[in-house]
N, C-alpha and C positions, 0 to 999 in steps of 0.2 A: 599043634596050628602052624601055620609056615614061617620057614624059615627067610622066605623075598620077603621085606618089608615095604619094600616102592619097587616098579615096572616102569617101563617101557617100551613102549611098543608105538616101530616101524611112527616118531613120532619128527614131523616136517618144520620149522618156521621160513617164513617166507618173509619181508618186505618189498611190493611193488613188485619188480619181475625179478628178485636177486631171494636165489635158498641160502641162506644162513646154516641151517642145518637141513640135516637130508635124510629122514630112512632110518633115527636114528634107537636100538634098542638096546636099551639094557635087565638089569635083575641087582637090583643088591640088596644085601642080604643083614640080617637082623645084625650087629657091631659089627659087622667088616668101617675097611675104611677108604672111599671108594677114590684114587686120583685120575684127572681128566686131565690128559700134556694131550699138548699137540705144537707148532708154529704160532704165532701172532694170527691172527685170523682164521685160522680151526673152525672155529661158531666155539666150542669151548664157554665159555662164561653164557651165550646163549642159550647153551642147551644147559647150565649149571642151573640158567633162571627161569625156564619152564619145569625142572623137577619141582623148585621151590614154588613153581605154585606165583613166580613174578611175571612170566609170559606165559600164553595160550599158545597151543600148537596151531597152526594155521590145517595140522590133519597129525593126523594119531594123536594116543590115550597116554594118559599118565595115573599111573595107583596108586595109592595107596592103602595095605592092606585088603586089598580087592575095590578100594572106593574111588573112585574119576576125582581127582584132585581138585578138575579146576568146578568141580559142583558143591564142593567145600565154600564156606562164609572165610570173608578177611582171619577174621578173629579164629574159623576151626583151628586153617595155617599156623595161627600166629602161637595158636599152643600146639600146634606141631613140628611144625619147623621152624628154627631159629638163623640166622644169617649172619655171618663176620664180614665184613664187604672191604674196599681200599676206603672205603672215603667216605664213611661216618664221619661230621664235626659237628662234636656237641659242645652247646654252648663253652668257653677255654676257663669258664666262672663256678661250673658247674664240680658240685663237693664225686668225689671218682665213687662214695656209696650212694646218694644218690641220682647218678645217671646207669649205673649198676639196678638199682630199682625199677627203673622204668620196662624189665626185663619180665616185671613182673602186670604190666598193662592187658594183657590177654585173659588174664586172671581175678582180673578185678572182679571183689563181688563175691570169688568163691571158698575162698579162707580167711585165712584172721590174718590181724593184721601181728600180731606176734610169730603166726607161722610165716608168712610174709617178711618179714624182717628173720627170721630163723632162715628161705632156702635163699634170700640175697647174701648173707652174709655167708650160707656152707657154699655157694656160686663161686662168691670172691674168696674165701678159703681154697675150690681147686682149680682157679683162675694162678694164686699167688700171689695176688693184691691186695692180700685183707692189710697187710703193714701201710698203705696208706688210701686208706677211704677218705681223709678227714682230707685228704690232699685235691684239689684243683684240678678240671682234669692241662688245665692249658699246665701247670707245670709238671706234670712226665712225658717223659721218652717214647721219643716211637713205639718202642717195645711194648714197653710197660702202656701205652693205649691200647696195644692191640691184643692187653692182656684181659685187660679192663673192657674192650670190648664182647672179648672172647666169657668174661666172667656178667654180663649183661646176654648174653648168648644163652649160657644155662640157667641164671635165672627164671626163661624161662617156660624150663623144664622140657626143653625140646626132644620129641621120633630122634628127629635124624637133627641135623650138625650141617648149616653147606658153611663152606667158608671160598669165595672167592681171593684169590689171587694172597692169600693175606701176609706172604709175607714179602711183600712187594717191594717195599717202603723199609726194612731191615736191612742191621751190617750182617754177615753170614750168621753166628753167633746166637743173633736174637734169632734168628729165621729155625736154627736149629732147636735151641729149646722152641717157642712156639709148637714148632711140628711135636716135638718129643712130646711136650705136657698134654697136647691135646687127642694124641697114642693111647696114653694115657688113661683115658677116661672113657673109657670102651660106650663110649657114644657110636650109632651109626653115623657117620661120616662122608661126605661127598664134599670133595675137594679141588678147582679149579689151580694148577702149580703150572709157575715159570721155570723154577731152577730143578733138573733133572736128578743132578745127587739125591736131592732131595728124597725124592719116588722111591725108591723101595725102603731108607729106615722106614717111610712113615706110611706105606701104602696095602694091606693087605691084596688089592685088587686094581687094576691099574688099566683104565680106554681111552687109548691113541686112536683122536682125532685126525685128518688132515684135508682144508678143502671142502670141511660141513661135515665130513663122516665119518664115521667111527672105524674103519679100517682095524685094529685090533683091543680084541679083552683078554685077560688075565690074569694070572700076578706080575710079579715085578721085573722075575727071570723070563715070564714067557711073550713079554714086552716088548722090553728093555735089550731085545735085542742085537747083532750087529746091524744083519739085515732091516729090522723094524727100526731103528735109529735113522742107520745111512737111508731110508729114504723120503726118513717122512721131517724128515730135521737138517739132512747132510754132515751129520754126528759121523763121528769115529764112537766107539765104543766100548773097552777096554778094563780085565778083568782083571786085580792085584788083587792079591794081600795085604794087608794088612800090616806092615814090618813088627808092630807089637802089639795084635793085640791076635785075639786069636776068630778072623772075618775076612768077608771081602770085601772091597771097593770094586765102583763105579765108577771111571774114569772118561768122562766125554768131551774129545775133540776135537777141532777141526780139523781134518785133511787136509794137509802140504801138497804144494806139488812135489807130483813123483820124481825122482828122482838117475838120471840114466844112472849106469855105470861108471861110465865116464866120471860125472861130477864128485860120488860117493870113491873119486881113490885116492889117497891120502896125497901131498905134492913130494 
């Protein structure tokens, strides 16, 4: 069996005369975690929507296990793909457990009610939300709601999990905790990420986008290089040893003005 689960071959997406994604090609292996990064307007979310079957490419093709995803029915896609986005707004009075159970809708009638309840419970446990199963969605914090979205996605039992800037409205600790949780699930994941410091700890592979094109792919070390980060994000990247742990830190910094020798002299 091939290790390639999802592939995109020269896919483009155009609206009117504007090309949002141009000739993008990717191969996503089973169990990998791909981070799609780039500045605002680079085409990241559009590419993710095409990979998830939510937008059809205007040219090129996307395949899952050799099958063109645009030939799948919406039900088939919902059984294979799950999306955690930025704007899901369920009824605030809905109980958390009932919200997670919505993930079983694509599998309606395929399993017994007892099996569906077991899968929902397992999804909540894996996402760390089992303790507030009886609470309403409106009573949860932003981080708790994102983990609840993740639990609903896990209840779909997807082959691939898609995350569209899932940390956008979370505080720094909650962002790191959510991605650490996802990285431990063992599910093939494609995530659009905005925060560069979160990329290396999370991703096994990275696709860097700029002006609608994929300009670099590879591991975090191969793609978050000083040249690529400077060219695409206009940032400096510094690699430093953690002062208390045996690991490397990537620090991203806005370049300051170049100081002349005269300005650097002490008074």
